[in-house]
C-alpha positions in Angstrom: 9.9 -5.3 -14.5 6.3 -4.9 -13.7 3.8 -2.9 -15.8 2.0 -0.6 -12.7 -1.2 -0.7 -14.9 -4.2 -2.4 -13.6 -2.4 -2.8 -10.1 -3.9 -2.1 -6.4 -2.2 -1.2 -3.8 -2.4 -2.3 0.0 -1.0 -1.2 3.0 -0.7 -4.5 5.2 -0.5 -4.3 9.5 3.2 -3.8 10.5 4.5 -7.1 12.1 6.8 -8.0 14.5 10.0 -9.6 13.3 10.4 -13.1 14.4 12.9 -14.1 17.2 13.1 -10.6 17.1 11.8 -6.8 18.9 12.1 -5.4 15.8 9.3 -4.1 13.2 8.1 -4.5 10.2 5.7 -2.2 7.2 4.4 -4.1 4.5 2.8 -2.9 2.0 1.5 -4.7 -1.2 1.0 -4.6 -4.8 -2.0 -6.7 -6.3 -1.2 -7.6 -10.0 -4.1 -8.4 -12.5 -4.7 -12.2 -12.1 -4.3 -11.8 -8.9 -0.6 -11.8 -8.3 0.6 -10.2 -5.6 4.0 -8.9 -4.2 4.9 -7.7 -0.7 7.7 -4.9 0.4 8.6 -4.5 3.1 10.1 -1.4 4.8 11.8 0.0 8.2 9.0 2.5 9.5 6.0 3.5 9.1 7.2 6.9 7.4 9.1 5.1 4.3 6.5 2.9 3.6 4.2 5.7 3.3 6.7 7.6 1.1 6.4 4.7 -1.1 3.0 4.4 -1.4 2.9 7.9 -2.2 4.8 7.5 -4.8 3.5 4.6 -6.3 0.3 6.0 -6.2 1.0 9.3 -7.4 2.6 6.8 -10.8 0.1 4.7 -11.8 -3.0 7.5 -11.2 -4.4 5.5 -8.5 -7.6 6.8 -6.3 -10.1 6.2 -3.8 -13.5 7.9 -3.4 -12.2 9.2 -0.3 -10.3 11.2 -2.8 -13.1 13.1 -4.1 -15.5 12.4 -1.8 -16.2 13.3 2.3 -18.7 10.4 3.5 -20.8 11.5 5.9 -24.0 10.1 8.2 -26.6 9.2 6.1 -29.2 12.7 4.8 
């Protein structure tokens, strides 16, 4: 079991399984000391759901959550 304190959560580009037409949808949890764990989902919706719940659990936010970035004035 890992603590999620201080982690970064990152969605990765979808990948095609070797010798198959099936796609997998990875995301990474990057722990302190750069320990990376990659998790795979079967579809975009499932990955989106995991990312949403994980980000809510750790209080994860980005600047885009608070500000709208536009053209410089």
